[in-house]
C-alpha positions in Angstrom: -35.8 -23.1 -19.4 -32.9 -22.2 -17.1 -32.4 -18.5 -16.1 -28.6 -18.6 -16.7 -26.1 -21.1 -17.9 -22.4 -20.5 -17.2 -20.4 -22.6 -19.8 -16.9 -24.0 -19.6 -15.8 -22.4 -16.4 -13.1 -23.7 -14.1 -14.8 -24.2 -10.8 -12.4 -23.9 -7.9 -13.0 -25.8 -4.6 -10.7 -26.4 -1.7 -10.5 -30.0 -2.9 -9.5 -29.1 -6.5 -10.8 -27.8 -9.8 -13.4 -28.9 -12.3 -14.2 -27.6 -15.8 -18.0 -27.7 -16.1 -21.2 -25.9 -17.0 -23.4 -24.4 -14.3 -27.2 -24.1 -14.8 -29.1 -21.7 -12.5 -32.8 -21.6 -11.9 -34.9 -19.6 -9.4 -31.8 -18.4 -7.5 -30.4 -21.9 -7.0 -27.7 -24.0 -8.8 -29.8 -26.5 -10.7 -27.0 -28.4 -12.4 -23.3 -28.8 -12.5 -21.7 -30.9 -15.2 -21.5 -31.1 -19.0 -24.1 -29.8 -21.4 -27.2 -29.0 -19.3 -30.4 -30.2 -20.8 -32.3 -27.3 -22.2 -31.6 -23.6 -23.1 -31.3 -20.6 -20.8 -32.5 -17.0 -20.9 -28.9 -15.9 -20.7 -25.6 -17.7 -21.3 -22.1 -16.7 -20.0 -19.0 -18.0 -21.6 -16.5 -18.7 -18.8 -13.7 -20.0 -20.9 -10.4 -18.8 -19.4 -12.2 -17.7 -16.2 -12.3 -19.2 -12.7 -15.6 -19.7 -11.0 -16.0 -19.7 -7.2 -18.7 -19.2 -4.6 -19.4 -15.6 -3.6 -17.1 -14.2 -0.9 -18.5 -14.1 2.7 -17.3 -11.2 4.8 -18.3 -12.1 8.4 -17.0 -8.8 9.9 -18.4 -5.5 8.8 -19.6 -2.4 10.6 -22.2 -0.8 8.3 -23.2 2.0 10.9 -26.9 1.5 10.1 -28.8 2.2 12.3 -26.5 4.6 14.1 -24.4 6.6 11.6 -25.8 6.0 8.1 -24.1 9.1 6.8 -20.8 7.3 7.3 -22.1 4.0 5.9 -25.6 2.6 5.3 -26.8 -0.8 4.2 -27.3 0.7 0.7 -23.8 2.1 0.3 -21.9 -0.6 2.2 -23.6 -3.5 0.4 -22.9 -1.8 -3.0 -19.2 -1.6 -2.1 -19.3 -5.2 -1.0 -20.9 -6.3 -4.3 -18.3 -4.5 -6.4 -15.6 -6.4 -4.5 -17.1 -9.8 -5.0 -18.7 -10.1 -1.5 -22.2 -11.6 -1.8 -22.9 -12.1 2.0 -22.0 -9.9 4.9 -22.4 -10.5 8.6 -22.8 -7.1 10.4 -21.3 -6.4 13.8 -23.5 -5.1 16.7 -21.5 -1.9 17.4 -24.2 0.5 16.2 -26.5 3.0 17.9 -28.5 1.4 19.5 -26.3 -1.7 19.9 -27.7 -5.0 18.7 -28.4 -6.4 22.1 -32.1 -7.7 22.0 -34.8 -8.9 19.7 -36.0 -5.4 18.9 -32.6 -4.0 17.8 -31.8 -7.2 15.9 -35.1 -7.0 14.0 -34.6 -3.3 13.4 -31.2 -3.9 11.8 -32.5 -6.9 9.8 -35.4 -4.7 8.5 -32.9 -1.9 7.4 -30.8 -4.5 5.6 -33.8 -6.2 4.0 -35.0 -2.8 2.6 -31.6 -1.7 1.3 -28.9 -4.3 1.0 -27.9 -5.6 -2.5 -26.0 -8.6 -1.0 -27.2 -11.2 1.5 -26.9 -10.4 5.1 -26.9 -11.6 8.7 -26.2 -9.9 12.0 -24.2 -10.6 15.2 -25.7 -10.1 18.7 -23.6 -8.0 21.1 -22.6 -9.4 24.5 -23.2 -7.3 27.6 -24.3 -8.0 31.1 -27.8 -7.0 30.1 -28.0 -9.0 26.9 -26.8 -12.4 28.3 -30.3 -13.6 29.2 -31.5 -12.9 25.7 -28.8 -14.4 23.6 -29.9 -18.0 23.7 -33.3 -17.2 22.4 -31.9 -15.0 19.6 -29.6 -17.9 18.6 -32.4 -20.5 18.7 -34.7 -18.3 16.7 -32.1 -18.1 13.9 -32.0 -14.3 14.0 -28.2 -14.0 14.7 -25.1 -15.6 13.4 -23.2 -15.5 16.7 -22.4 -13.4 19.8 -19.7 -10.7 19.6 -17.6 -10.1 22.7 -15.2 -7.1 23.0 -12.6 -7.8 25.6 -10.9 -4.4 25.4 -12.4 -1.0 24.7 -12.6 -0.5 20.9 -13.7 2.3 18.6 -17.4 1.9 19.2 -17.7 -0.5 22.2 -16.8 -0.5 25.8 -14.8 -3.6 26.8 -16.6 -6.3 28.7 -15.7 -7.0 32.3 -13.8 -10.3 33.1 -16.7 -11.7 35.2 -19.2 -10.9 32.5 -16.9 -12.6 29.9 -17.0 -15.7 31.9 -20.8 -15.6 32.1 -21.0 -15.3 28.3 -19.1 -18.5 28.0 -21.2 -20.3 30.7 -24.7 -18.9 30.1 -25.2 -18.3 26.3 -25.5 -20.4 23.2 -23.8 -20.5 19.8 -20.6 -19.3 18.3 -18.7 -16.6 20.2 -16.7 -14.0 18.2 -14.0 -12.2 20.1 -12.2 -8.9 19.7 -9.2 -10.0 21.7 -7.4 -7.3 23.7 -6.8 -7.4 27.4 -8.3 -4.3 29.1 -5.8 -4.0 31.9 -2.9 -4.1 29.5 -4.6 -1.4 27.4 -5.1 0.8 30.4 -1.5 0.5 31.5 -0.2 1.4 28.0 -2.6 4.3 27.6 -1.4 5.8 30.9 2.1 5.9 29.5 1.3 7.8 26.4 -1.6 10.1 27.4 0.7 13.1 27.5 2.0 12.5 24.0 0.4 14.4 21.1 1.0 11.8 18.4 2.0 8.4 19.7 2.2 5.2 17.6 -1.1 3.4 17.9 0.7 0.1 18.1 2.4 1.4 21.3 -0.9 2.6 22.8 -2.5 -0.8 22.1 0.5 -3.1 22.3 0.7 -6.7 21.0 0.9 -7.9 24.6 -2.8 -7.0 25.1 -3.8 -9.3 22.3 -1.6 -12.1 23.4 -2.9 -12.0 26.9 -6.5 -12.0 25.7 -5.9 -15.0 23.5 -4.4 -16.9 26.4 -7.5 -16.1 28.4 -9.7 -17.3 25.5 -7.9 -20.6 25.4 -8.4 -21.2 29.1 -12.1 -20.5 28.8 -12.5 -22.8 25.8 -10.7 -25.6 27.5 -13.0 -25.2 30.5 -16.3 -24.7 28.7 -15.9 -26.4 25.3 -17.5 -23.3 23.6 -16.7 -22.6 20.0 -14.8 -19.3 19.5 -13.9 -17.3 16.4 -11.1 -14.8 17.1 -11.6 -11.7 15.0 -8.7 -9.9 13.3 -5.7 -11.8 14.6 -2.8 -9.4 14.3 0.4 -10.5 16.0 3.1 -13.2 15.8 2.6 -13.7 19.6 -1.0 -14.7 19.1 -0.1 -17.2 16.4 2.6 -18.7 18.7 0.1 -19.1 21.6 -2.6 -20.7 19.4 -0.4 -23.0 17.3 -0.2 -25.9 19.8 -4.0 -26.0 20.1 -4.8 -25.8 16.4 -7.1 -28.7 15.5 -7.6 -29.7 19.2 -9.8 -26.8 20.4 -12.8 -25.3 18.7 -11.1 -22.0 18.0 -11.0 -20.5 14.5 -9.0 -17.4 13.4 -9.8 -14.5 11.1 -7.3 -12.1 9.5 -8.1 -8.6 8.2 -6.4 -7.2 5.1 -4.8 -4.4 7.0 -2.9 -6.9 9.1 -1.7 -8.7 6.0 -0.7 -5.8 3.9 0.0 -2.8 6.2 2.6 -2.3 8.9 4.0 0.5 11.0 7.0 0.3 8.7 5.3 0.5 5.3 2.2 2.7 6.2 3.3 5.1 8.9 3.0 8.0 6.6 -0.8 7.7 6.4 -1.2 8.8 10.0 -4.7 8.3 11.4 -5.9 6.7 8.2 -4.4 3.5 9.4 -5.6 3.9 13.0 -7.6 0.7 13.7 -8.2 -1.6 16.6 -6.3 -3.9 17.0 -3.6 -1.7 15.5 -1.6 -2.1 12.3 1.4 -3.9 13.7 5.2 -4.1 13.0 6.6 -5.5 9.8 7.7 -8.5 11.8 4.1 -9.2 12.8 2.8 -8.5 9.3 5.3 -11.1 7.8 4.3 -13.6 10.5 0.6 -13.2 9.5 1.5 -13.6 5.8 3.5 -16.7 6.7 0.7 -18.1 8.7 -1.6 -17.5 5.7 0.6 -19.4 3.4 1.0 -22.3 5.9 -2.8 -22.6 6.3 -2.8 -21.5 9.9 -5.6 -19.0 9.4 -9.2 -19.8 8.7 -11.1 -16.9 7.2 -10.7 -13.4 5.9 -12.7 -10.5 7.4 -12.5 -6.9 6.3 -13.4 -5.3 9.7 -14.9 -2.7 7.5 -15.4 0.3 9.8 -15.5 3.6 7.8 -15.2 7.1 9.2 -15.2 10.4 7.3 -11.9 11.9 6.1 -12.6 14.9 8.4 -12.8 12.7 11.4 -9.6 10.9 10.5 -7.8 14.2 10.1 -8.3 15.2 13.7 -5.4 14.9 16.2 -4.6 11.4 17.3 -6.6 11.1 20.5 -9.7 12.5 18.8 -9.5 10.6 15.5 -11.7 7.4 15.6 -10.3 3.9 14.9 -11.5 2.0 11.9 -10.8 1.7 8.1 -13.0 0.9 5.1 -12.3 -2.5 3.5 -15.3 -4.5 2.4 -14.8 -3.6 -1.3 -11.0 -4.0 -1.3 -10.6 -7.2 0.6 -11.1 -9.7 -2.2 -9.1 -7.6 -4.8 -6.2 -7.4 -2.3 -6.4 -11.2 -1.9 -6.3 -11.6 -5.7 -3.1 -9.6 -5.6 -1.7 -12.0 -3.0 -2.8 -14.9 -5.1 -0.8 -13.6 -8.1 2.3 -13.3 -6.0 2.1 -16.9 -4.7 1.2 -16.0 -1.1 -1.8 -18.5 -1.2 -3.3 -20.9 -3.6 -6.6 -20.7 -5.4 -7.9 -23.6 -3.4 -7.0 -22.0 -0.1 -8.4 -18.7 -1.2 -11.8 -20.3 -1.9 -11.7 -22.1 1.4 -11.0 -19.0 3.4 -13.3 -16.7 1.4 -16.3 -18.9 1.0 -16.3 -22.5 2.2 -15.0 -22.1 5.8 -17.0 -19.1 6.8 -20.2 -20.8 5.4 -19.4 -23.8 7.6 -18.4 -21.9 10.7 -21.5 -19.8 10.7 -23.8 -22.6 9.4 -25.0 -20.5 6.4 -27.4 -22.7 4.6 -26.8 -22.9 0.9 -23.7 -20.7 0.9 -20.0 -21.3 0.2 -20.3 -24.1 -2.4 -21.0 -24.6 -6.0 -23.2 -27.7 -6.1 -26.7 -28.6 -7.0 -29.2 -27.1 -4.6 -26.9 -24.4 -3.3 -27.7 -20.7 -3.6 -26.4 -19.2 -6.8 -23.9 -16.7 -5.3 -21.1 -16.9 -7.8 -18.0 -14.9 -8.7 -16.2 -15.1 -12.1 -12.7 -13.7 -12.4 -9.4 -14.1 -14.2 -6.2 -15.0 -12.3 -3.0 -13.0 -12.5 -4.5 -9.7 -13.8 -3.7 -7.0 -11.3 -3.1 -3.3 -11.1 -2.3 -0.7 -8.4 -5.2 0.8 -6.5 -5.3 4.6 -7.2 -7.4 7.2 -5.5 -9.7 7.6 -8.5 -10.5 3.9 -8.3 -11.7 4.2 -4.7 -15.5 3.7 -4.6 -16.0 3.5 -0.8 -18.7 5.8 0.6 -16.2 7.6 2.8 -14.0 8.4 -0.2 -10.7 7.1 1.0 -8.8 3.9 1.4 -5.6 3.0 3.3 -4.7 0.6 0.5 -4.1 3.1 -2.3 -0.9 2.1 -4.0 -1.3 -1.6 -3.2 -1.6 -4.4 -5.8 -5.2 -5.4 -6.4 -7.1 -7.6 -8.9 -8.9 -6.0 -11.8 -12.7 -5.5 -11.5 -14.4 -8.9 -11.4 -16.1 -10.1 -14.6 -19.3 -11.2 -13.0 -20.8 -11.2 -9.5 -24.1 -13.1 -9.0 -26.3 -12.9 -6.0 -29.1 -15.4 -5.6 -28.9 -16.2 -9.3 -29.0 -12.7 -10.5 -26.1 -11.0 -12.4 -25.8 -8.1 -10.1 -22.4 -6.7 -11.2 -20.5 -6.9 -14.5 -16.8 -5.7 -14.8 -17.1 -3.8 -11.6 -20.3 -2.0 -12.5 -23.5 -2.7 -10.6 -26.4 -3.4 -13.0 -29.5 -1.2 -13.2 -32.3 -2.2 -10.9 -30.1 -4.6 -9.0 -32.2 -6.9 -6.9 -32.0 -6.8 -3.1 -30.2 -9.5 -1.1 -31.8 -11.8 1.4 -31.4 -12.6 5.1 -29.2 -15.7 5.5 -30.6 -18.9 6.7 -28.8 -20.9 9.5 -28.7 -24.6 9.4 -28.4 -27.0 12.3 -30.2 -24.8 14.9 
């Protein structure tokens, strides 16, 4: 007897759509086709619903260990689950930073004891961690190595000579926060005497463009694979476009760079202070155009929550970062309704491509033998996000007023129905550490 059968759903893949039944057994997809042989403990009618693999968010900051009062694995993973995210990859910018086997294992243990979605972690790049990264990669404990090229909210920027060593002396995928430190320093010096400057002026687009140019040069020289986190400007797109498909560089976009700009969100003040900054409307439209043209590879929430009290401090004291793991997919559903991307591209960017980039075994596909991480939803049903709909642990969202999809019908993690109509089920099972193939 199967555990669950999903009947008559429209399965969406990047290659097209298929109406079929899905049978699930022991956390795996056991059958995809018509009329599975045998009954199930539970059946779901998916008539009129789309079915896709669970969303993979490869860029979250869950603050645990470090600042669990802001966000813990328990609260962050619950928010992810409500928003259709079934796998998260956590960044190393915690206290202590994820730089060696002990800190990696500590974070994995915290996730294993508390996360209701599947999880993996990034290793952090520093001069001290470089000798350890290859072993962490080979052991399958990390999904990649995070490099911060310019000082960010939680991490000091890496020196140029250390950046080169990361490319020459480590293994695996490199994820890059791309802002040039010297350009940031020059811009900051211009505005230090201003009480409330525009964050996009303090961290100007030129810093990101120059950093991407440096990344291209390093990739050309070393052949390393690089994932550029939270691409944000038209200039970066222009620099990267000639090399797309020729160099092993992939690009992530965050919701705040698709939906917010200095023109449409300036009234929110520090609530939209994030690194890299929310950019101009011209940049936002360029990012949306790149999305529609298929020039971006993945979505990543860059979920980095802070308390409302912290955000209400004056500009120079308020931390950078916004919550987003729970609103990312609902916002994407809003873009889907308005024709800014297709269903097939959405599935590619949310599930298939991140699973392939990070070699996540069993993830990102609906096929026999894959993990049963599944989302069921209806297309074209949206609403406006209101404050009383905000469920993030920090209690606020910069996306209030934006168009979002309605609560998802079902979210399954490892074959379990973990969320129905936006409500997490009682006694929801814990997620699992991801497995990496091809190591």
